[in-house]
mmCIF file of the N, C-alpha and C atoms, coordinates in Angstrom:
data_MODEL
# 
_entry.id   MODEL 
# 
loop_
_atom_site.group_PDB 
_atom_site.id 
_atom_site.type_symbol 
_atom_site.label_atom_id 
_atom_site.label_alt_id 
_atom_site.label_comp_id 
_atom_site.label_asym_id 
_atom_site.label_entity_id 
_atom_site.label_seq_id 
_atom_site.pdbx_PDB_ins_code 
_atom_site.Cartn_x 
_atom_site.Cartn_y 
_atom_site.Cartn_z 
_atom_site.occupancy 
_atom_site.B_iso_or_equiv 
_atom_site.pdbx_formal_charge 
_atom_site.auth_seq_id 
_atom_site.auth_comp_id 
_atom_site.auth_asym_id 
_atom_site.auth_atom_id 
_atom_site.pdbx_PDB_model_num 
ATOM 1   N N  . UNK A 1 1  ? 89.769  114.115 188.779 1.00 0.00 ? 1  UNK A N  1 
ATOM 2   C CA . UNK A 1 1  ? 90.407  114.578 187.049 1.00 0.00 ? 1  UNK A CA 1 
ATOM 3   C C  . UNK A 1 1  ? 91.074  115.942 187.955 1.00 0.00 ? 1  UNK A C  1 
ATOM 4   N N  . UNK A 1 2  ? 92.377  116.553 187.876 1.00 0.00 ? 2  UNK A N  1 
ATOM 5   C CA . UNK A 1 2  ? 93.254  117.079 188.141 1.00 0.00 ? 2  UNK A CA 1 
ATOM 6   C C  . UNK A 1 2  ? 93.289  118.163 186.593 1.00 0.00 ? 2  UNK A C  1 
ATOM 7   N N  . UNK A 1 3  ? 92.701  119.766 186.971 1.00 0.00 ? 3  UNK A N  1 
ATOM 8   C CA . UNK A 1 3  ? 92.827  120.666 186.278 1.00 0.00 ? 3  UNK A CA 1 
ATOM 9   C C  . UNK A 1 3  ? 93.885  121.421 186.113 1.00 0.00 ? 3  UNK A C  1 
ATOM 10  N N  . UNK A 1 4  ? 94.807  122.272 185.776 1.00 0.00 ? 4  UNK A N  1 
ATOM 11  C CA . UNK A 1 4  ? 95.619  123.117 185.476 1.00 0.00 ? 4  UNK A CA 1 
ATOM 12  C C  . UNK A 1 4  ? 95.288  124.294 184.951 1.00 0.00 ? 4  UNK A C  1 
ATOM 13  N N  . UNK A 1 5  ? 95.316  125.888 185.303 1.00 0.00 ? 5  UNK A N  1 
ATOM 14  C CA . UNK A 1 5  ? 95.100  126.771 184.643 1.00 0.00 ? 5  UNK A CA 1 
ATOM 15  C C  . UNK A 1 5  ? 96.015  127.953 184.920 1.00 0.00 ? 5  UNK A C  1 
ATOM 16  N N  . UNK A 1 6  ? 96.619  128.521 184.163 1.00 0.00 ? 6  UNK A N  1 
ATOM 17  C CA . UNK A 1 6  ? 97.180  129.863 184.077 1.00 0.00 ? 6  UNK A CA 1 
ATOM 18  C C  . UNK A 1 6  ? 96.794  130.909 185.027 1.00 0.00 ? 6  UNK A C  1 
ATOM 19  N N  . UNK A 1 7  ? 97.145  131.556 186.041 1.00 0.00 ? 7  UNK A N  1 
ATOM 20  C CA . UNK A 1 7  ? 96.486  132.794 186.564 1.00 0.00 ? 7  UNK A CA 1 
ATOM 21  C C  . UNK A 1 7  ? 95.848  133.767 185.750 1.00 0.00 ? 7  UNK A C  1 
ATOM 22  N N  . UNK A 1 8  ? 95.995  133.807 184.222 1.00 0.00 ? 8  UNK A N  1 
ATOM 23  C CA . UNK A 1 8  ? 95.450  135.145 183.321 1.00 0.00 ? 8  UNK A CA 1 
ATOM 24  C C  . UNK A 1 8  ? 93.756  134.271 183.238 1.00 0.00 ? 8  UNK A C  1 
ATOM 25  N N  . UNK A 1 9  ? 94.261  132.793 183.017 1.00 0.00 ? 9  UNK A N  1 
ATOM 26  C CA . UNK A 1 9  ? 92.989  131.667 182.615 1.00 0.00 ? 9  UNK A CA 1 
ATOM 27  C C  . UNK A 1 9  ? 92.136  131.580 183.963 1.00 0.00 ? 9  UNK A C  1 
ATOM 28  N N  . UNK A 1 10 ? 92.806  131.971 184.884 1.00 0.00 ? 10 UNK A N  1 
ATOM 29  C CA . UNK A 1 10 ? 91.922  131.364 186.372 1.00 0.00 ? 10 UNK A CA 1 
ATOM 30  C C  . UNK A 1 10 ? 91.212  132.817 186.563 1.00 0.00 ? 10 UNK A C  1 
ATOM 31  N N  . UNK A 1 11 ? 91.585  133.954 186.248 1.00 0.00 ? 11 UNK A N  1 
ATOM 32  C CA . UNK A 1 11 ? 90.964  135.467 186.182 1.00 0.00 ? 11 UNK A CA 1 
ATOM 33  C C  . UNK A 1 11 ? 90.333  135.716 185.286 1.00 0.00 ? 11 UNK A C  1 
ATOM 34  N N  . UNK A 1 12 ? 90.308  135.210 183.947 1.00 0.00 ? 12 UNK A N  1 
ATOM 35  C CA . UNK A 1 12 ? 89.299  135.324 182.977 1.00 0.00 ? 12 UNK A CA 1 
ATOM 36  C C  . UNK A 1 12 ? 88.256  134.115 182.784 1.00 0.00 ? 12 UNK A C  1 
ATOM 37  N N  . UNK A 1 13 ? 88.110  133.450 183.833 1.00 0.00 ? 13 UNK A N  1 
ATOM 38  C CA . UNK A 1 13 ? 86.815  132.266 183.804 1.00 0.00 ? 13 UNK A CA 1 
ATOM 39  C C  . UNK A 1 13 ? 87.098  131.431 185.186 1.00 0.00 ? 13 UNK A C  1 
ATOM 40  N N  . UNK A 1 14 ? 86.720  132.449 186.356 1.00 0.00 ? 14 UNK A N  1 
ATOM 41  C CA . UNK A 1 14 ? 86.927  131.911 187.774 1.00 0.00 ? 14 UNK A CA 1 
ATOM 42  C C  . UNK A 1 14 ? 85.657  131.075 187.996 1.00 0.00 ? 14 UNK A C  1 
ATOM 43  N N  . UNK A 1 15 ? 84.404  131.238 187.332 1.00 0.00 ? 15 UNK A N  1 
ATOM 44  C CA . UNK A 1 15 ? 83.166  130.628 187.273 1.00 0.00 ? 15 UNK A CA 1 
ATOM 45  C C  . UNK A 1 15 ? 83.807  128.601 186.694 1.00 0.00 ? 15 UNK A C  1 
ATOM 46  N N  . UNK A 1 16 ? 84.707  129.030 185.413 1.00 0.00 ? 16 UNK A N  1 
ATOM 47  C CA . UNK A 1 16 ? 84.690  127.857 184.838 1.00 0.00 ? 16 UNK A CA 1 
ATOM 48  C C  . UNK A 1 16 ? 85.794  126.667 185.744 1.00 0.00 ? 16 UNK A C  1 
ATOM 49  N N  . UNK A 1 17 ? 86.477  127.574 186.546 1.00 0.00 ? 17 UNK A N  1 
ATOM 50  C CA . UNK A 1 17 ? 87.468  127.036 187.440 1.00 0.00 ? 17 UNK A CA 1 
ATOM 51  C C  . UNK A 1 17 ? 86.599  126.366 188.417 1.00 0.00 ? 17 UNK A C  1 
ATOM 52  N N  . UNK A 1 18 ? 85.748  126.940 189.319 1.00 0.00 ? 18 UNK A N  1 
ATOM 53  C CA . UNK A 1 18 ? 84.887  126.256 190.228 1.00 0.00 ? 18 UNK A CA 1 
ATOM 54  C C  . UNK A 1 18 ? 84.217  125.415 189.568 1.00 0.00 ? 18 UNK A C  1 
ATOM 55  N N  . UNK A 1 19 ? 83.563  125.152 188.841 1.00 0.00 ? 19 UNK A N  1 
ATOM 56  C CA . UNK A 1 19 ? 83.128  123.815 187.992 1.00 0.00 ? 19 UNK A CA 1 
ATOM 57  C C  . UNK A 1 19 ? 84.169  123.044 187.634 1.00 0.00 ? 19 UNK A C  1 
ATOM 58  N N  . UNK A 1 20 ? 85.109  123.095 187.298 1.00 0.00 ? 20 UNK A N  1 
ATOM 59  C CA . UNK A 1 20 ? 86.298  122.172 187.078 1.00 0.00 ? 20 UNK A CA 1 
ATOM 60  C C  . UNK A 1 20 ? 86.822  121.558 188.415 1.00 0.00 ? 20 UNK A C  1 
ATOM 61  N N  . UNK A 1 21 ? 86.564  122.160 189.750 1.00 0.00 ? 21 UNK A N  1 
ATOM 62  C CA . UNK A 1 21 ? 87.207  122.268 191.184 1.00 0.00 ? 21 UNK A CA 1 
ATOM 63  C C  . UNK A 1 21 ? 86.252  120.838 191.598 1.00 0.00 ? 21 UNK A C  1 
ATOM 64  N N  . UNK A 1 22 ? 84.839  121.249 190.913 1.00 0.00 ? 22 UNK A N  1 
ATOM 65  C CA . UNK A 1 22 ? 83.895  119.935 191.456 1.00 0.00 ? 22 UNK A CA 1 
ATOM 66  C C  . UNK A 1 22 ? 84.276  118.763 190.902 1.00 0.00 ? 22 UNK A C  1 
ATOM 67  N N  . UNK A 1 23 ? 85.195  118.703 189.864 1.00 0.00 ? 23 UNK A N  1 
ATOM 68  C CA . UNK A 1 23 ? 85.402  117.109 189.628 1.00 0.00 ? 23 UNK A CA 1 
ATOM 69  C C  . UNK A 1 23 ? 87.054  116.833 190.160 1.00 0.00 ? 23 UNK A C  1 
ATOM 70  N N  . UNK A 1 24 ? 87.383  117.782 190.624 1.00 0.00 ? 24 UNK A N  1 
ATOM 71  C CA . UNK A 1 24 ? 89.036  117.516 191.189 1.00 0.00 ? 24 UNK A CA 1 
ATOM 72  C C  . UNK A 1 24 ? 89.431  119.011 191.459 1.00 0.00 ? 24 UNK A C  1 
ATOM 73  N N  . UNK A 1 25 ? 90.855  118.818 191.801 1.00 0.00 ? 25 UNK A N  1 
ATOM 74  C CA . UNK A 1 25 ? 91.704  119.634 192.241 1.00 0.00 ? 25 UNK A CA 1 
ATOM 75  C C  . UNK A 1 25 ? 92.234  120.745 190.958 1.00 0.00 ? 25 UNK A C  1 
ATOM 76  N N  . UNK A 1 26 ? 92.503  121.872 191.189 1.00 0.00 ? 26 UNK A N  1 
ATOM 77  C CA . UNK A 1 26 ? 92.540  122.744 190.296 1.00 0.00 ? 26 UNK A CA 1 
ATOM 78  C C  . UNK A 1 26 ? 94.177  123.636 190.407 1.00 0.00 ? 26 UNK A C  1 
ATOM 79  N N  . UNK A 1 27 ? 94.829  123.179 189.899 1.00 0.00 ? 27 UNK A N  1 
ATOM 80  C CA . UNK A 1 27 ? 96.039  123.662 190.066 1.00 0.00 ? 27 UNK A CA 1 
ATOM 81  C C  . UNK A 1 27 ? 96.259  125.080 189.278 1.00 0.00 ? 27 UNK A C  1 
ATOM 82  N N  . UNK A 1 28 ? 96.866  126.660 189.728 1.00 0.00 ? 28 UNK A N  1 
ATOM 83  C CA . UNK A 1 28 ? 96.898  127.619 188.958 1.00 0.00 ? 28 UNK A CA 1 
ATOM 84  C C  . UNK A 1 28 ? 98.620  127.871 189.369 1.00 0.00 ? 28 UNK A C  1 
ATOM 85  N N  . UNK A 1 29 ? 98.736  128.181 187.809 1.00 0.00 ? 29 UNK A N  1 
ATOM 86  C CA . UNK A 1 29 ? 100.171 128.437 188.093 1.00 0.00 ? 29 UNK A CA 1 
ATOM 87  C C  . UNK A 1 29 ? 100.275 129.948 187.668 1.00 0.00 ? 29 UNK A C  1 
ATOM 88  N N  . UNK A 1 30 ? 101.904 130.159 188.278 1.00 0.00 ? 30 UNK A N  1 
ATOM 89  C CA . UNK A 1 30 ? 102.137 131.549 187.928 1.00 0.00 ? 30 UNK A CA 1 
ATOM 90  C C  . UNK A 1 30 ? 103.817 131.844 187.180 1.00 0.00 ? 30 UNK A C  1 
ATOM 91  N N  . UNK A 1 31 ? 103.644 132.142 186.020 1.00 0.00 ? 31 UNK A N  1 
ATOM 92  C CA . UNK A 1 31 ? 104.751 131.879 185.582 1.00 0.00 ? 31 UNK A CA 1 
ATOM 93  C C  . UNK A 1 31 ? 105.051 130.383 185.199 1.00 0.00 ? 31 UNK A C  1 
ATOM 94  N N  . UNK A 1 32 ? 104.413 129.416 184.804 1.00 0.00 ? 32 UNK A N  1 
ATOM 95  C CA . UNK A 1 32 ? 104.768 128.160 184.396 1.00 0.00 ? 32 UNK A CA 1 
ATOM 96  C C  . UNK A 1 32 ? 104.790 126.938 185.870 1.00 0.00 ? 32 UNK A C  1 
ATOM 97  N N  . UNK A 1 33 ? 104.657 127.777 186.891 1.00 0.00 ? 33 UNK A N  1 
ATOM 98  C CA . UNK A 1 33 ? 105.098 127.271 188.317 1.00 0.00 ? 33 UNK A CA 1 
ATOM 99  C C  . UNK A 1 33 ? 103.661 127.019 189.009 1.00 0.00 ? 33 UNK A C  1 
ATOM 100 N N  . UNK A 1 34 ? 103.618 126.365 189.716 1.00 0.00 ? 34 UNK A N  1 
ATOM 101 C CA . UNK A 1 34 ? 101.996 125.802 190.132 1.00 0.00 ? 34 UNK A CA 1 
ATOM 102 C C  . UNK A 1 34 ? 102.296 126.694 191.451 1.00 0.00 ? 34 UNK A C  1 
ATOM 103 N N  . UNK A 1 35 ? 101.316 127.611 191.838 1.00 0.00 ? 35 UNK A N  1 
ATOM 104 C CA . UNK A 1 35 ? 101.321 128.540 193.044 1.00 0.00 ? 35 UNK A CA 1 
ATOM 105 C C  . UNK A 1 35 ? 100.006 128.361 194.131 1.00 0.00 ? 35 UNK A C  1 
ATOM 106 N N  . UNK A 1 36 ? 98.966  127.860 193.193 1.00 0.00 ? 36 UNK A N  1 
ATOM 107 C CA . UNK A 1 36 ? 97.806  127.842 194.387 1.00 0.00 ? 36 UNK A CA 1 
ATOM 108 C C  . UNK A 1 36 ? 96.842  126.274 193.926 1.00 0.00 ? 36 UNK A C  1 
ATOM 109 N N  . UNK A 1 37 ? 96.373  126.188 194.515 1.00 0.00 ? 37 UNK A N  1 
ATOM 110 C CA . UNK A 1 37 ? 95.064  124.949 194.517 1.00 0.00 ? 37 UNK A CA 1 
ATOM 111 C C  . UNK A 1 37 ? 93.727  125.120 194.738 1.00 0.00 ? 37 UNK A C  1 
ATOM 112 N N  . UNK A 1 38 ? 93.095  124.983 193.830 1.00 0.00 ? 38 UNK A N  1 
ATOM 113 C CA . UNK A 1 38 ? 91.443  125.716 194.106 1.00 0.00 ? 38 UNK A CA 1 
ATOM 114 C C  . UNK A 1 38 ? 90.632  124.172 194.409 1.00 0.00 ? 38 UNK A C  1 
ATOM 115 N N  . UNK A 1 39 ? 90.196  124.011 195.627 1.00 0.00 ? 39 UNK A N  1 
ATOM 116 C CA . UNK A 1 39 ? 89.384  122.583 195.716 1.00 0.00 ? 39 UNK A CA 1 
ATOM 117 C C  . UNK A 1 39 ? 87.978  123.170 196.262 1.00 0.00 ? 39 UNK A C  1 
ATOM 118 N N  . UNK A 1 40 ? 87.068  122.227 196.614 1.00 0.00 ? 40 UNK A N  1 
ATOM 119 C CA . UNK A 1 40 ? 85.909  122.419 197.144 1.00 0.00 ? 40 UNK A CA 1 
ATOM 120 C C  . UNK A 1 40 ? 86.013  122.183 198.277 1.00 0.00 ? 40 UNK A C  1 
ATOM 121 N N  . UNK A 1 41 ? 84.993  122.841 199.210 1.00 0.00 ? 41 UNK A N  1 
ATOM 122 C CA . UNK A 1 41 ? 85.255  122.527 200.735 1.00 0.00 ? 41 UNK A CA 1 
ATOM 123 C C  . UNK A 1 41 ? 85.480  121.353 201.234 1.00 0.00 ? 41 UNK A C  1 
ATOM 124 N N  . UNK A 1 42 ? 84.304  120.523 200.681 1.00 0.00 ? 42 UNK A N  1 
ATOM 125 C CA . UNK A 1 42 ? 84.356  119.059 200.681 1.00 0.00 ? 42 UNK A CA 1 
ATOM 126 C C  . UNK A 1 42 ? 85.544  118.462 200.970 1.00 0.00 ? 42 UNK A C  1 
ATOM 127 N N  . UNK A 1 43 ? 86.181  118.840 199.816 1.00 0.00 ? 43 UNK A N  1 
ATOM 128 C CA . UNK A 1 43 ? 87.643  118.311 199.576 1.00 0.00 ? 43 UNK A CA 1 
ATOM 129 C C  . UNK A 1 43 ? 88.765  118.686 200.651 1.00 0.00 ? 43 UNK A C  1 
ATOM 130 N N  . UNK A 1 44 ? 88.764  120.236 200.628 1.00 0.00 ? 44 UNK A N  1 
ATOM 131 C CA . UNK A 1 44 ? 89.407  121.411 201.589 1.00 0.00 ? 44 UNK A CA 1 
ATOM 132 C C  . UNK A 1 44 ? 89.092  120.231 203.307 1.00 0.00 ? 44 UNK A C  1 
ATOM 133 N N  . UNK A 1 45 ? 87.977  120.098 203.574 1.00 0.00 ? 45 UNK A N  1 
ATOM 134 C CA . UNK A 1 45 ? 87.435  119.304 204.933 1.00 0.00 ? 45 UNK A CA 1 
ATOM 135 C C  . UNK A 1 45 ? 88.297  118.203 204.947 1.00 0.00 ? 45 UNK A C  1 
ATOM 136 N N  . UNK A 1 46 ? 87.618  117.235 204.220 1.00 0.00 ? 46 UNK A N  1 
ATOM 137 C CA . UNK A 1 46 ? 88.645  115.745 204.101 1.00 0.00 ? 46 UNK A CA 1 
ATOM 138 C C  . UNK A 1 46 ? 89.844  115.940 204.157 1.00 0.00 ? 46 UNK A C  1 
ATOM 139 N N  . UNK A 1 47 ? 90.585  116.690 203.409 1.00 0.00 ? 47 UNK A N  1 
ATOM 140 C CA . UNK A 1 47 ? 91.910  116.865 203.576 1.00 0.00 ? 47 UNK A CA 1 
ATOM 141 C C  . UNK A 1 47 ? 92.689  117.141 204.862 1.00 0.00 ? 47 UNK A C  1 
ATOM 142 N N  . UNK A 1 48 ? 91.886  117.921 205.367 1.00 0.00 ? 48 UNK A N  1 
ATOM 143 C CA . UNK A 1 48 ? 92.433  119.001 206.846 1.00 0.00 ? 48 UNK A CA 1 
ATOM 144 C C  . UNK A 1 48 ? 91.660  118.054 207.654 1.00 0.00 ? 48 UNK A C  1 
ATOM 145 N N  . UNK A 1 49 ? 91.241  116.993 207.697 1.00 0.00 ? 49 UNK A N  1 
ATOM 146 C CA . UNK A 1 49 ? 90.805  116.587 208.657 1.00 0.00 ? 49 UNK A CA 1 
ATOM 147 C C  . UNK A 1 49 ? 89.309  116.725 209.434 1.00 0.00 ? 49 UNK A C  1 
ATOM 148 N N  . UNK A 1 50 ? 88.883  117.406 208.529 1.00 0.00 ? 50 UNK A N  1 
ATOM 149 C CA . UNK A 1 50 ? 87.698  117.950 208.908 1.00 0.00 ? 50 UNK A CA 1 
ATOM 150 C C  . UNK A 1 50 ? 87.070  119.344 209.877 1.00 0.00 ? 50 UNK A C  1 
ATOM 151 N N  . UNK A 1 51 ? 88.104  119.563 210.307 1.00 0.00 ? 51 UNK A N  1 
ATOM 152 C CA . UNK A 1 51 ? 88.297  120.617 211.642 1.00 0.00 ? 51 UNK A CA 1 
ATOM 153 C C  . UNK A 1 51 ? 88.481  122.366 211.114 1.00 0.00 ? 51 UNK A C  1 
ATOM 154 N N  . UNK A 1 52 ? 87.501  123.103 211.030 1.00 0.00 ? 52 UNK A N  1 
ATOM 155 C CA . UNK A 1 52 ? 87.517  124.237 210.755 1.00 0.00 ? 52 UNK A CA 1 
ATOM 156 C C  . UNK A 1 52 ? 87.576  125.332 211.684 1.00 0.00 ? 52 UNK A C  1 
ATOM 157 N N  . UNK A 1 53 ? 88.343  126.686 211.778 1.00 0.00 ? 53 UNK A N  1 
ATOM 158 C CA . UNK A 1 53 ? 88.093  127.285 212.745 1.00 0.00 ? 53 UNK A CA 1 
ATOM 159 C C  . UNK A 1 53 ? 87.073  127.871 212.638 1.00 0.00 ? 53 UNK A C  1 
ATOM 160 N N  . UNK A 1 54 ? 86.603  128.913 214.224 1.00 0.00 ? 54 UNK A N  1 
ATOM 161 C CA . UNK A 1 54 ? 84.807  129.835 213.967 1.00 0.00 ? 54 UNK A CA 1 
ATOM 162 C C  . UNK A 1 54 ? 85.081  130.585 212.978 1.00 0.00 ? 54 UNK A C  1 
ATOM 163 N N  . UNK A 1 55 ? 86.673  131.175 212.502 1.00 0.00 ? 55 UNK A N  1 
ATOM 164 C CA . UNK A 1 55 ? 86.649  132.013 211.481 1.00 0.00 ? 55 UNK A CA 1 
ATOM 165 C C  . UNK A 1 55 ? 86.332  131.964 210.315 1.00 0.00 ? 55 UNK A C  1 
ATOM 166 N N  . UNK A 1 56 ? 86.971  130.678 210.139 1.00 0.00 ? 56 UNK A N  1 
ATOM 167 C CA . UNK A 1 56 ? 86.710  129.706 208.678 1.00 0.00 ? 56 UNK A CA 1 
ATOM 168 C C  . UNK A 1 56 ? 85.063  129.595 208.338 1.00 0.00 ? 56 UNK A C  1 
ATOM 169 N N  . UNK A 1 57 ? 84.461  129.304 209.454 1.00 0.00 ? 57 UNK A N  1 
ATOM 170 C CA . UNK A 1 57 ? 83.204  128.826 209.233 1.00 0.00 ? 57 UNK A CA 1 
ATOM 171 C C  . UNK A 1 57 ? 82.045  130.366 209.319 1.00 0.00 ? 57 UNK A C  1 
ATOM 172 N N  . UNK A 1 58 ? 82.941  131.341 210.215 1.00 0.00 ? 58 UNK A N  1 
ATOM 173 C CA . UNK A 1 58 ? 81.651  132.351 209.823 1.00 0.00 ? 58 UNK A CA 1 
ATOM 174 C C  . UNK A 1 58 ? 82.073  133.336 208.242 1.00 0.00 ? 58 UNK A C  1 
ATOM 175 N N  . UNK A 1 59 ? 83.309  133.158 207.859 1.00 0.00 ? 59 UNK A N  1 
ATOM 176 C CA . UNK A 1 59 ? 84.048  133.536 206.352 1.00 0.00 ? 59 UNK A CA 1 
ATOM 177 C C  . UNK A 1 59 ? 83.178  133.089 205.243 1.00 0.00 ? 59 UNK A C  1 
ATOM 178 N N  . UNK A 1 60 ? 82.285  131.776 205.283 1.00 0.00 ? 60 UNK A N  1 
ATOM 179 C CA . UNK A 1 60 ? 81.927  131.175 204.342 1.00 0.00 ? 60 UNK A CA 1 
ATOM 180 C C  . UNK A 1 60 ? 80.676  131.564 204.060 1.00 0.00 ? 60 UNK A C  1 
ATOM 181 N N  . UNK A 1 61 ? 80.524  132.249 202.449 1.00 0.00 ? 61 UNK A N  1 
ATOM 182 C CA . UNK A 1 61 ? 79.402  133.062 201.761 1.00 0.00 ? 61 UNK A CA 1 
ATOM 183 C C  . UNK A 1 61 ? 78.357  132.540 202.084 1.00 0.00 ? 61 UNK A C  1 
ATOM 184 N N  . UNK A 1 62 ? 78.584  130.851 201.876 1.00 0.00 ? 62 UNK A N  1 
ATOM 185 C CA . UNK A 1 62 ? 77.134  129.661 201.760 1.00 0.00 ? 62 UNK A CA 1 
ATOM 186 C C  . UNK A 1 62 ? 76.582  129.271 202.828 1.00 0.00 ? 62 UNK A C  1 
ATOM 187 N N  . UNK A 1 63 ? 77.292  129.993 204.008 1.00 0.00 ? 63 UNK A N  1 
ATOM 188 C CA . UNK A 1 63 ? 77.234  129.312 205.407 1.00 0.00 ? 63 UNK A CA 1 
ATOM 189 C C  . UNK A 1 63 ? 75.861  129.106 205.669 1.00 0.00 ? 63 UNK A C  1 
ATOM 190 N N  . UNK A 1 64 ? 75.048  127.981 205.849 1.00 0.00 ? 64 UNK A N  1 
ATOM 191 C CA . UNK A 1 64 ? 73.592  127.916 206.622 1.00 0.00 ? 64 UNK A CA 1 
ATOM 192 C C  . UNK A 1 64 ? 73.261  127.823 207.969 1.00 0.00 ? 64 UNK A C  1 
ATOM 193 N N  . UNK A 1 65 ? 73.713  128.568 208.895 1.00 0.00 ? 65 UNK A N  1 
ATOM 194 C CA . UNK A 1 65 ? 73.278  127.938 210.009 1.00 0.00 ? 65 UNK A CA 1 
ATOM 195 C C  . UNK A 1 65 ? 72.801  129.275 211.175 1.00 0.00 ? 65 UNK A C  1 
ATOM 196 N N  . UNK A 1 66 ? 72.096  128.832 211.903 1.00 0.00 ? 66 UNK A N  1 
ATOM 197 C CA . UNK A 1 66 ? 72.023  129.897 212.884 1.00 0.00 ? 66 UNK A CA 1 
ATOM 198 C C  . UNK A 1 66 ? 72.547  130.051 214.001 1.00 0.00 ? 66 UNK A C  1 
ATOM 199 N N  . UNK A 1 67 ? 72.946  131.450 214.477 1.00 0.00 ? 67 UNK A N  1 
ATOM 200 C CA . UNK A 1 67 ? 73.631  131.698 215.249 1.00 0.00 ? 67 UNK A CA 1 
ATOM 201 C C  . UNK A 1 67 ? 72.830  133.097 216.414 1.00 0.00 ? 67 UNK A C  1 
ATOM 202 N N  . UNK A 1 68 ? 72.271  132.420 217.690 1.00 0.00 ? 68 UNK A N  1 
ATOM 203 C CA . UNK A 1 68 ? 71.487  133.566 217.885 1.00 0.00 ? 68 UNK A CA 1 
ATOM 204 C C  . UNK A 1 68 ? 71.935  133.587 219.666 1.00 0.00 ? 68 UNK A C  1 
ATOM 205 N N  . UNK A 1 69 ? 73.027  134.026 219.734 1.00 0.00 ? 69 UNK A N  1 
ATOM 206 C CA . UNK A 1 69 ? 73.764  134.197 221.201 1.00 0.00 ? 69 UNK A CA 1 
ATOM 207 C C  . UNK A 1 69 ? 72.725  134.672 222.213 1.00 0.00 ? 69 UNK A C  1 
ATOM 208 N N  . UNK A 1 70 ? 72.594  134.187 223.559 1.00 0.00 ? 70 UNK A N  1 
ATOM 209 C CA . UNK A 1 70 ? 71.977  134.853 224.706 1.00 0.00 ? 70 UNK A CA 1 
ATOM 210 C C  . UNK A 1 70 ? 72.108  136.049 224.791 1.00 0.00 ? 70 UNK A C  1 
ATOM 211 N N  . UNK A 1 71 ? 71.220  137.046 224.624 1.00 0.00 ? 71 UNK A N  1 
ATOM 212 C CA . UNK A 1 71 ? 71.735  137.870 225.658 1.00 0.00 ? 71 UNK A CA 1 
ATOM 213 C C  . UNK A 1 71 ? 71.787  138.196 226.916 1.00 0.00 ? 71 UNK A C  1 
ATOM 214 N N  . UNK A 1 72 ? 72.637  139.008 227.437 1.00 0.00 ? 72 UNK A N  1 
ATOM 215 C CA . UNK A 1 72 ? 73.181  139.659 228.795 1.00 0.00 ? 72 UNK A CA 1 
ATOM 216 C C  . UNK A 1 72 ? 72.471  140.565 229.494 1.00 0.00 ? 72 UNK A C  1 
ATOM 217 N N  . UNK A 1 73 ? 71.865  140.418 230.160 1.00 0.00 ? 73 UNK A N  1 
ATOM 218 C CA . UNK A 1 73 ? 70.998  141.519 230.833 1.00 0.00 ? 73 UNK A CA 1 
ATOM 219 C C  . UNK A 1 73 ? 71.855  142.230 232.029 1.00 0.00 ? 73 UNK A C  1 
ATOM 220 N N  . UNK A 1 74 ? 72.086  143.450 231.943 1.00 0.00 ? 74 UNK A N  1 
ATOM 221 C CA . UNK A 1 74 ? 72.642  144.407 232.997 1.00 0.00 ? 74 UNK A CA 1 
ATOM 222 C C  . UNK A 1 74 ? 74.029  143.690 233.597 1.00 0.00 ? 74 UNK A C  1 
ATOM 223 N N  . UNK A 1 75 ? 74.680  144.709 234.124 1.00 0.00 ? 75 UNK A N  1 
ATOM 224 C CA . UNK A 1 75 ? 76.105  143.944 235.092 1.00 0.00 ? 75 UNK A CA 1 
ATOM 225 C C  . UNK A 1 75 ? 77.573  143.669 234.210 1.00 0.00 ? 75 UNK A C  1 
ATOM 226 N N  . UNK A 1 76 ? 77.565  143.957 233.167 1.00 0.00 ? 76 UNK A N  1 
ATOM 227 C CA . UNK A 1 76 ? 78.919  143.813 232.595 1.00 0.00 ? 76 UNK A CA 1 
ATOM 228 C C  . UNK A 1 76 ? 79.525  145.275 232.125 1.00 0.00 ? 76 UNK A C  1 
ATOM 229 N N  . UNK A 1 77 ? 78.335  145.953 232.093 1.00 0.00 ? 77 UNK A N  1 
ATOM 230 C CA . UNK A 1 77 ? 79.493  147.390 231.888 1.00 0.00 ? 77 UNK A CA 1 
ATOM 231 C C  . UNK A 1 77 ? 79.102  148.499 232.847 1.00 0.00 ? 77 UNK A C  1 
ATOM 232 N N  . UNK A 1 78 ? 79.692  149.285 233.037 1.00 0.00 ? 78 UNK A N  1 
ATOM 233 C CA . UNK A 1 78 ? 79.875  150.702 234.440 1.00 0.00 ? 78 UNK A CA 1 
ATOM 234 C C  . UNK A 1 78 ? 79.929  151.842 233.560 1.00 0.00 ? 78 UNK A C  1 
ATOM 235 N N  . UNK A 1 79 ? 78.965  152.816 234.156 1.00 0.00 ? 79 UNK A N  1 
ATOM 236 C CA . UNK A 1 79 ? 79.816  153.938 233.339 1.00 0.00 ? 79 UNK A CA 1 
ATOM 237 C C  . UNK A 1 79 ? 81.307  154.194 233.832 1.00 0.00 ? 79 UNK A C  1 
ATOM 238 N N  . UNK A 1 80 ? 82.076  154.938 232.667 1.00 0.00 ? 80 UNK A N  1 
ATOM 239 C CA . UNK A 1 80 ? 83.538  155.567 233.312 1.00 0.00 ? 80 UNK A CA 1 
ATOM 240 C C  . UNK A 1 80 ? 83.296  156.404 234.466 1.00 0.00 ? 80 UNK A C  1 
ATOM 241 N N  . UNK A 1 81 ? 84.432  156.468 235.390 1.00 0.00 ? 81 UNK A N  1 
ATOM 242 C CA . UNK A 1 81 ? 84.803  157.379 236.451 1.00 0.00 ? 81 UNK A CA 1 
ATOM 243 C C  . UNK A 1 81 ? 85.752  158.253 235.726 1.00 0.00 ? 81 UNK A C  1 
ATOM 244 N N  . UNK A 1 82 ? 85.075  159.544 235.468 1.00 0.00 ? 82 UNK A N  1 
ATOM 245 C CA . UNK A 1 82 ? 86.241  160.665 234.915 1.00 0.00 ? 82 UNK A CA 1 
ATOM 246 C C  . UNK A 1 82 ? 86.688  161.549 235.734 1.00 0.00 ? 82 UNK A C  1 
ATOM 247 N N  . UNK A 1 83 ? 86.406  161.140 237.575 1.00 0.00 ? 83 UNK A N  1 
ATOM 248 C CA . UNK A 1 83 ? 86.651  162.332 238.477 1.00 0.00 ? 83 UNK A CA 1 
ATOM 249 C C  . UNK A 1 83 ? 88.052  161.781 238.921 1.00 0.00 ? 83 UNK A C  1 
# 
């Protein structure tokens, strides 16, 4: 199911637009012309081939993964020589 909303409608009912996106793409118009498309992340990944950059993955507000980088002990920095 495809839904079309004006920019004003989208701004007034973002929650409704997100619910509609779970049923299919939501086209958002500016001055009567399609300007944006709202998709679920699942639909986006399916359409984009499933590849997501690290920046995109970290930007997700509902991301649920552990990231525990290893600690580096000494040797990577030294005091500046100001003489």
